[in-house]
N, C-alpha and C positions, 0 to 999 in steps of 0.2 A: 777631489780626487776622482780619477776616472773609474767608471764602472765596468769598463771593458767593451762598451758598445761603440759602434762606429757612428760618428756624428756627421750629419750632412750640413752643407752649407745652406744659408738662408735662401739663396737663389734656387737651389735644388728643392727645398721644401715648397717654394712657391710654385715651381713648375709642376710638382706632383700634385699640389692642391688644385691647379687649373685642370690638369688632366683628369682628376677625380670628379671635379664638377662637370667637365664635358661629358664623361661617360654617364653620369647620373642624368643629365638633360636628355642624352640619347635614349636612355632607358625610359624616361617619362614620356618622350615622344612616342615610343613604340607600345607603351602600355595601353591596355584596353580601358574604355570608359564602362561605367556601370550600365548605362542604357544601351550599349551595344557590345555585350560580352559574348562575342563569338568570332570566329575566324572564318573568312571566305577566301577562296583561291580560284583563280580561273583555270579551267581545265580545257585544253585545246585538243583537237583531233579526237574528241570523244563522240560528239554528236554533230551532225551536219548543220551548218550555220545557214540560215535563210534570212534572218532579219536582225541586224545588229542593235536595233533599239529595243528589241523585246527580250525579256528574261522571264524564267519561271522560277518562283520562290518555292523552295522544298524544305519543309520543316521535319521535325522528327517523326511526323506521321506520314509524309509524302516526299521521299527523297529519290530524285533521279540520279542514280549512282551507277557507274559501269561496273566497277569491282569494288566490293566493300568486305572487309574482313573485321570481325569483331575480336578484339584481343583484351587481355587482362593487364592493364597498366604497361603497355608497350611490350609485352612478352611475345616471343614468336610463337608460343603455343596458344591454344585456345581451347575452350571447353569442348567436350566430345560432340555436343549437339551442333556446334557452329561451323558452317561451311561458306564457301564464297558465293556470293550472289551472282546468278547468271547475268550475262550482259543484256542490255535492253535490246529488244528486237529491232532489226533495222526498219521494219515497217512503221515503227513508232515515230520515226523521223518525219513522216509526212503528216503527222497530227498537227491540229492547230497550235499546240504549244511547242514552238520550236526553241530548243535550249542552247543558250550560249554559255552562261555562267551558272554554275550550280552552287547553292549555299545550304549548308545544313545547320539548323539552329534549334535552340530549345523552344518548346511551346510557349514559354512565358516571354519571349523576345520577339521584336518587330524588326522588319527589314524594309528598306527602300532600294529601289533599283540602283545599281552602281554602273559606272562606265565600263565598256568592254576592255579587256586587258588580257593579251595573249602571254604575258609573262607570269612569273610566280610571285608577283607583288601582291602583298596582302592588303585587302581593302576593308574599311569598317563602315558598314552602312546600316541604317535602320529602316524599318518599313511598318507602316500602320495604315489600315483601311478605316477612314472616318466613318462614324456612325451616320452622319447625314449624308444622303446620296448626292446632294448638290455639290459636295466636296470630293466625290470619287474622281480619280484620274484614271480615265478608261484606257487600259492597255493590257497586254497579255499577262503582265505581272498581276494586276488587280483582278483580272478575270480568273486566273488559276488560283489565287488565294481565296477568292470568294467561293469558287467551286469547291475547294477542299474544307473550308471552314464556315461557309455560309455568311449571312448578313443579318443585322438586327433590324426588325421591322419598325422599331420605335413606337409601337402601339401602346406602350405604357406611359408614354409622355403626356403632358398637358397639351390639348389641342386648341389652346386659345389663339395661337398664331394662324390658325386655318380659317379665321373669320372671313366670311364673304357676304357683302351687303347686297341684298335683293330689294325690289320695290316693296314687297310685303313684310319682310323681316330679314334679320341677320342669320345666317346658317354657318354651322361648324361641321367639321369631320367628326363621325361617331365611330366607336369601336365596333359597331355591327357591320361596317363596310369590310372588315377583315375576315368576315365569315360569309359563306355562300349557302343559302338555304335551297336544297334540292326539292324536287317535286314531291317526293315521299315524305317530307318533313325533316329528313336528316340534314345535319350541317357539316359543311366542309370548309377547312381553313384555307384562306387564300395567303399562301406562304410566299407568293411572289410580290405581294404588294409591300411597299416600304414608305414610310412617312418622312418628309423633310420638315424639320421644325424651322429651319431658317426661312424657307420659301412659303411654308404653310400649305404644301401640295403633297400629293402622293405620286410615286413613280412605280413603274414595273420593273422590278430588278433584272430579270433576263433581258428584257428589251432594252434597258439602259445600258447593259453590258455588250450585247451583240447586235443591236439594231444600228448599223452604220448610216442608214439613210434618214433616221429620226422621222419615220413616217407618222408616228403617233405622238399625241400629246403626252401619253404616259412615259415616253422615253426622251422627250425633247424639253419642254418647259414645265412639266408637271401638271397634274389634273387637280382642279378645285371647284369644279361645278357640283357643289353638294346637293343642289335641288334635283338634279338628275343623275346623281351619283350611282344609284344601283343599276339603272338601265345602261349607262355609259361603261361602267366597270364590267357588266355582264357582256356587252358588246365587245369589249376589248379581249376578254379572256376567251371568247369563242371565235377570235379572228385567226386567220391562217398564220399571219406573221408572228403573233404572240406565241402560238403553239410551236412554230418552227424554232424560235428563240429559246423556248423552254426545252425542246428536244435537244438543241445544241448544248445547253447547260448540262443535261443529264449525261449526254454521250461524253462530254469533256470530263465530267466527274468520273465516269467509268474508265475512261482512258487512263487518267492519273491514278485511280485505284488499282488498275491492272499493273502498271509499273511498280506501284509501291508494294504490292501484295507480297512479293518474295522477300523484300527488305523487312517488312513488318513480321513475316513469318520467322526470319532469322533472328530478329530482335526478341520476338517472343520466346523462341527456343533459348536464347541466351538468358533472359529473365528467368525463365522457368528453371534453368540449370542452378543459378544462384539462389533462387527461392528454395530449391530442394536442399542446398547446402545449409542455408540459414535455418531452415525448418529443423534440421538435425542439431545444429548448434543451440538453438533456443530451447528445444526439449531437454537437452543435456544440461544446459545452465540452469533451467528451471527445476530440474530434479535435484541437482546438487545443492543450490542455494536454498531450496525448501527444507532441507536437512541441516542447514547451517555448516556444511562441509567446506573446507578450503578447496580452491580450485587450481591454484598455481603450485608448481613444485620448484625444484632447484634449477630446472632448465625447460625449454619449450621445444624439445626435440622428439619427434615420433620415434618409437622404438626404445627410448631410454627408460630405465626403471625409476627415475627420479623426475619424470616430467609432470607429476601432479595428478590429481583426481580428474581433472577436465579432459586432458589429453588421453589418460588411461581409459576414460569412459568413451571417447571418440574411437580409440583403437578397439575396444570391445565391441562396440556397434558395427564397426567395419568388418569384423569377423564374420558377421551375418548379413551385411549389406554391401553388395557389390559396387553400388553407386558411390558410397562413401569411401570404400577402399580404393577405387580407381581415382577418386578426387584427391585423396591423401597422397597416393602414389605419384601423381602429377604435380600437385601443388604444395604438398606438406612440408617439403624440405627446401623450399626456395629461399627462405630467410626473410629478413625485414626488407621492406620496400616493394614487396610483391603481394598482390591481393590473393588471399585464400579463405579469408573469413574464418580462420581457426585460431587466430592469435589471441593473446591476452587482451589486447586493445579492443578487439570486437566484443568479447564476452564481458568486459567491464562496462562498455557502453549498453549492452543488453541488460546487465544487471541494474544499471541506473535507470534505463527505460521502464523496466518492470516495476521497480520500486516507485517511480513517479506515478505510473498508471495505478498502482494499488492505493498509494496515498491520495491521489486525486479522487479515486472511487470513494474512499472513506469520507473524504471531506464533502463530496457531493451528497452522500447519504446523510451526513449530519445536517447539511443545509436543508435537505428535503424534509426530515422529520421534525426539524426546528429545535426541539428541547434536547438538551444534553447535560452531562456532568463531567467534571474533570477529576482525575486521579493522579497524584504526583508523589513520587518517592525518589530517593537518591541512594547511590552506592558507589564506592570506589571500584575501578576495574584493575586489571593486572599491571597496568603502567601507572597506577596511582592517580588517574584522573577521575575526579567525582562526576559520575554521570547521572543526570536527572532524567528519570523516565517520565514520559508524559502519555498518559492513557485517557481516552474519552469514552464514556458510557452513553448509549442512547438506546431507543426502542426502535426495532426494525418494523417494516411495513406489515409483517405478520404478527406483530405484538410481543415478540421475544426480545428480551433485552440482550445487548451485546456490548462487549468492551473491546475497543480497537486501540492498538498501539500506533502512535505517530512517529516519535523519534526520541533520540537521547539528546540532552542538552549538556555539553561539557563545561565543567568548572563554573557553575552559576553562583557559587557561594552558598553559605549556610544561614545568612541573615534573612529575616522575613522580607526586608525590602528588596534584597537581591533576588530572591525567589519570586517575589511579586512581579518585578520588572521582566524576568525571563518568561513567566507564564503569559503575561499580557502581551508581550512582543511576539510570542509564538502565535497566539490567537490572532493577532492583527496580521501577521504574515500570511496566514492561511484565510484570511477574511472570514473568520468565525466570529459572530457577534456575541459579545459577552452578555448582551441583554437577554439572550435566549438560554443562558446557563442557569440551571436550577438546583445543582448540588455540587458538592465537593468533598472528597475523602482523602485524608492523609493518616499518618501514624499519629501517636500521642506525644511526639516531641514538642517542646514549648514553641520553637520557632515556627512550628506548623499550626498548632492548635491553640495558641495563645488567643484569649478573648479580647484583648486590647491592642496588641501590636503583631499578633501572628499573622501567618499568611492567610488564614481563613477570615480574620477580621479585616484585613486590607482588601481583600477580594469582595467581602460583603459591603464595603463602603461604595464599590462601583455598582453593585447590584444587590440590594437587600434580600432579594428572594433566593439568593444562592445559599442554601441551607448546609451547614457543615455537619458531616456524619463521621465520626472517628472510625477507623477500621476496627470491625467487630472481632476479627480473628486476632489482631494484635492486642486488643483489649482483653480478650480471654487468656492470651499467654501472660499478660501482666497479672491477671487474677491468680493463675497457677504459680507464678513467681513469688507473688506476695504471700500465698499460703505456704510455699516452701520455705520462706524466711520467717514464719510466724513463731517457731519454737526451735530449741536446741536440738531436740530429737530428730526433727525433720532435716535440719542442716547436716547432722551427723549421718543421717542415713544416705542422703544423695551424695555426700562426699564419699561414703563407703561404695556406692555403686560405681563411681568413677575410678576409685582405687582398684577395685576388682578388675575392671576392664584394662587399666594401665598395667597391672601386675601380669596378666596373661598375655597382653598384646606385645609387651615389650621384649618377649623372649619366644623364639620360635619353638623351643623345647617345651616350655610350659604350655604354649598354645597347642602343641601336638598332644601333650598329656590331657588337656581339657577336652579336645576332640575325641580322644579315645574314650574318655568317660561318658561323652554325650552320645556316643553310638549305642550305648546300653539302654537309652530311653528315646523311642521314636518322636515323642512329643516335646522333647527338650530343644532349647534354642541357644545359640551362642551369645556370649555377653556383648552388650551393645554400649557405646559411648554416649555421653550426655551432650546436649547442645543448649547454649543459652537463648537462642532465637527460635528453634523448633522444639516445641514441647512434646511433639510426636515421638522424638527420640528418647525422651524420659519414659514415656509410655512403653516403648520397646525395651528399654533397659530394665524397668520394673517386671515386665512380662517374662523376659529371659531369665531374670533371677528367680522368679516365682515358679516358673516351669522347670528350671534346671538346678533347684536348690540342692538337692542331694548330689548331683553329679559334680557341681562346683565344689561342694564340700568334700567329696571323695578325691577330687583333683588336689585340693590344698593338703589333704592328709597324706597322700601319696608323695607330694614334694617334700613335706616335713619329714617323712620317714626315709627319704633318699639321702644316704650318707655322703654321696658324691657332690651334693649341692653346697654352695657356699654358706657360710654362717649367717651372713647378712640376708641372703635369700630365705633361709629357714626361718630367721627371726621375723622378717616381714610376713612370711606365710602364717606363722602362729599369730601374729597381731590381727591379720584379716580373719583368721579362723575363730579368734576369741570374739571378735565384733559380730560375726554371723551366729555363733553359738549363744544367741541372747533372744528371749522372748520378745523384747522391744523390736529388735530388727526384723523378726518374722511377722510381727503384727503390722509394722510399717510397710513391709512388702505387700501383704495382703490388702491393707487399706489403699495405698497409692496405686495399686494395680487396678482397683475398682475405680478410684476417682480419675486417674488419668486416662482410663479407657473411655469414660463418659466425656471428658474434657476434649480428648482426641477425636472422637466421633462427632462431637459438636463443632469442633474447630474445622474438620473437613467439610462439614455441611455449610459452614459460614464462608468458606473459600470459594464456593461455587458462584458462578456468574448469574445463574438463573434463580436468584432469590431477591427479596426486597426487604425493606426495613421491618415490616411486620413479622417476617420470619425470624429476624434477629431478636425481636421482643419475645416471641414465642419460645425460642430456644433458651434464652436467658431465664425466663420464667420457669421452664422446666428444670433447668439446672438448680435454681434457688429452692424449688420444692424438693428436688432430689437431695441436696445437702441438708436441708432441714429434717428430712425424714431419716437420715442417717444418725441423728441424735438419740433415736430410739435405743434404749438399753438392750433390747432383744438383738438388734443388729450388731451392736458392740460385742455382745457374747458370741454372736455366730462368727465374727471376724477373729475373735480371741481363740475360739475353738479351732479354726482353720490354721491360726498361727502356731498352736501347740502341735499340730500334726507336722508341721515343717521343722520346728525347732527341736533340738535334743533337750533343751532346758525348758522346764515347764513352769517355772516361777519367774517373776519379775525381780529385777535386781533390787536389793535393799541398801538404802543410803543411810548414812550416820544422821541420827536425829539431832537437830539443832536446838539447843536449849536457850531459850530467850531469858534474858535477865529480868527477873520480876522485882517489883517494887514491894515496899513494906505492907501496902494495903491491897495487894493482889494475891489471888489464890489460882492454882492451876487445875482446879476441879473441872472447869468447863471447857478446857482445851482439848481439841481433837485433832489427831494426827492421822492424815491419809496415808495409806500404805497399799503397795501392790497394785491390784487391778483398778481400785477406785483412784489412786493417785495418777495413774497413767491416763485414765479416762478423763479426768478433770484437767490436768495440766498439759495433756498432749492432744488426745483424740478430739475433745470439744473445741479446743483452741483452734486446731486446723479446720474444723467445720464452720466455726463461727467466722473465722477469717475469710474463708471461701464465700460464705453467705453474704457478709458485708460488702465484699469487693464486687461481687456479682450484682447486688442491688444498686451500688454506686455506678457501675458501668451501664447498667440498663437504663438509668435515668437519662443518659445522653441520647437515647433513641425513642424514649417514651413519648416525649412532647411532640416530635415531629409525627410519629406514627399515629397519635391520637387524633390528629387533624384528618387523616385520611382513613382510619381503620373502619369507620362506618360503611364505607364503600363495599367492604367485603362481608358485612353483616347487615345488609339492607332488610332482609326478611325478618331479623330479630328485633328490629326497633319499630316504634310507632311513627305514624305520619308526622306528628309534632316533633318528636325527636330528630327524624331525618331532616325536616325543615330547619331546625336549629343548627345541625352539623353542617348542612349544605350552605347555609347563609354565612356561617363563620368561615368556612373555607373560601367561599366566594369573596368575602371581604378582604382576605389576605391576598388572593391572586385576582385583584380587580381587573388587571389588563389582560388576563388569560381567560377568565370564565365570565360568561354573560349572566344577566339577571335571571335567565330561564333555567339556570342550573338546578335549583331546588325542585322545579317541576319535572325535569328529566329524572332526578333521583327518585321522585314518588312514583313516576311512570316505570322506571326499571324495577322498582320493588314489586309492582304488580306483575311485571313480566317474569320475575324470577320466583314467583310463589310456588310453582309446581316443579321447579328444577332443583337438582342437588346443589348443596352449598358449595360455593366457589371462592377461592382466595381472590385477592386483588389481581395477582399475576394471571390466574386462570381466567378471570373476568376480562383482562385486557386482550388475551388471545382469543376468547369467545367473541368479543365485539369485532375483532379483525376478520376471524374466520367466516363468520356468517354475515358480514356487512352491516351490523347494527351500529357501527360507529357513525353512520350517516343519520341514524335515528337519535343517537345520543351523542352528539359532537362534543358537549361540554364535559360529559362524563368521561369520554375518551381522552380529552386533554388533561383532566384532572389525574386520571390513572397513568397516563404517560409521564407527567411530571413526577408522580410518586415512584413509578417503577424505574425510571431512569436515574434516580438518586442511588448512588453506589452503597452497598453494604459493607464493602471491604476494599482495600487496595491491593489485594493479592495479585492482580494482573500485572502491577509494576514489579512485584517480587518474582513473578514467572519471567518477566522480561530480563531480569538480572541473571537468572539461570541461563537464558539464551545469550546474554552478554559474555558469560564465562566460557560458553562453547565457541563463540565467534572470536573473540579477542582473547587468545591464549598466549602463552609464553612465546611461541614461535610466530605469532601474528600480533605482537604487542605494539608494533609501529603502524598499524593500519590507520588510515586517514579517517577523520570523522564522518565525512560524507559517505564513504564506502561502508563504514561501520553502521550507519543508519540505514543504508540500502539493504545490506545483508540482514540486519535485525528485522526490518519490516517483512522482508521475504521469508524469513524463518518463522517469525512469530504469527504473521498472517498467512500462513502457507495454504490455508483453505481458499482464500481469495486468489493466491497465486496459481493454484491447480485449475481454477475455474477460469483463468484469464486466457483467451484464445491466442495461440501463438501466431496466427495469421495477423492479428492487430499489432502484435510486437514487431513482426517483420515489416509491416507497412510503416509503422512509426519509425523504425530503424532506417529504412530507405529515405523516407521523407525528410527526417531531421538531419542526417549526416551528409546528404548528397554524394553517395559513393562515386568515386571516379571510375568510369569505364571508357575505354578508347576505342574509337572507330578508325580503321585503317582505310584510307581512300587512295587507290592506286590508279593511275592513268597509264594506259598503254603507251602513250606518246611520251610523256615526260617522267613517269615514274616517281612522282612527288608524294609525300606523305603528310597528312594533316591530322593533328591530335585534337580530339573533341572531349569535353566533360559533360556527361549526361547522367541524370539520376536514374535509378533502376526503374522507378515507377513513373517518371515523368514521360517516358516513351509512350506510355498507354494514355 
């Protein structure tokens, strides 16, 4: 069946195919080659012709042009600073460089003279001045090119070809011939002398170009009389003919420079104009991206209320910046296809450039300091893509540890082998050697921490020196979680905390009643919700209940007495009130307020970047001693008295006694039944403290072994010489490839050095060595300390990166591409590096990388022809 389309005959298809091939061949013939990527056009009636065989080559630094207009992508308008260049003075026509054809090229391209053509036919030629003077083609083209660009003296080449045999010995050209020693001992360079490797002689550059009579050996066959070189060269440079040719060279250079000065000035003004525009663009993009703010809106129109943060910021700046206001007025509404450097395409490229620079700076720092550790964790984003955060920790040149974010890896998988492949591939892509890695830190998940097939075990197979340190903050959260599940009373208490929050927050009326009651006590706090991952939220919830106990209870009573409330609400309120009106709940509030306050303060300290493993051990030891001290009956009685002040009930609940069946040979005389305070202390209070103590001791063991290897470095003054020798040798045996055999002697020397100084931790010692330059005196100690300090104590930096991820990849930006997500993430997370990044470097990289198209309009008064050129902003300079 026909589909409704008109079918052509086979002959017609063949004709169309031949026509298509013919057009393609014509396009190919007209296409430029890479080695001659420029356009040249003859310009008649512009400059008087005197010699048809001579041409002058004009590049981007020396263009003999009559009328030149600089425009932006073919627009009729141009920047405010751009004006037409004045015509060349008629007197210049009599200069040695008579112009027939004018070609404008990029500095990186070469030109050969082309035949004269008075039509508008395009010619493609290339030009190159050979390095060897024997190959120079002496004409006005070569002369003008060398005048503007100079020539290579070839004095860094091998002079073996300059061998000349004399009766006494063989002699060669020496580098000293390119210098002239004056009478007062000063040296002056002979910049006119050039060596020919092919002929093994030296020539005089100016005489070779302008000496038409070839009066001297330096301009004809070359000079190679090395035995009398100094006297002959001195005789030549003092000759009248040489000085005349040198003056001709200088005058010709001044003539070309005079012609080019107006063009250069106009081009510089044009460059400065766009640099000023880009400077404002870069600063705006840098400020917005450092805060993780979105840049684009629903449209890209100036004056619109939905044009996004970027254009809004540009409009705000233009209110106080006349330059930007004028630029926006002229170029802001031109639309796509016209250059204004204000579009989303431009700032997206700038974002990528800044991200690449910051990432490269981090990688360079890692390679410089050598030792580093890796921190890895994953979390799903708003679009349900699992993002693996990769952070590297190392010690800076000033001795301060730092943790730097590199990027997110999407959908790497949760199996250990998948995570292992992702981590190793990322390190290889940045050329970061795994042999210099000395530590790794993850959470306590089995796929990460498994000692046989986990990620840490697989990485250790590559490098056994990569010590695994579990996240200390995450471990402390697990300690609190385990203690919260240790007994029924604790589970009931935390369930009550969440119930109280849910009850008041689910109704605006009940929340308003609570706020009214809280106003009566300035020290009271609103109820808080719980979190399974952040135990600081449990601390806030306990503190709010402890400080607002009476206000919460009064709010519940007012709701119960309100006859307009629903029966279900009143019933729920009475249930909560009955649970609050118990001595056990009041005691748990007092107890957990104290415990969680200590755990929260310790957790915040462990989340800091400026700590090491020794601090973890000290904090865990202090918590163990603290929980053990709470078993004292005096402290229990103090908590009980505080609980009685809160609760309206002063007695513990009494439960029914369970009577155990006794056998015929048993008696019940020795049975004791605990009641009241003793029962609560034994079955609840002590159980919580023992659980906390045991969990803290178990978690501490994961850090103790690694810390024990290095701990003596922070206590050198407390040990004897024999003990220090033993500790140092043990550490040196573990890190044989890092520490030299002189390491024990350095430790003994440092012990004597620190005798009269205050006690310093290992981290303080690391800063002290860098600050006063003692790392040169104790290089092995500096290495050992850097290995220890670079080992991460927690992976909280990855958790912070997930907070940044939530700010960048939101519901409205859920389709953001992974490359842009990584760029925005590193700009936001490493905002300190972004702020210190000079915007001049960004503009320079932006111009060099993307080869911005600028158009130069060449107008001839006789023909009125136009030729478009593509030049980079910076290549002109």
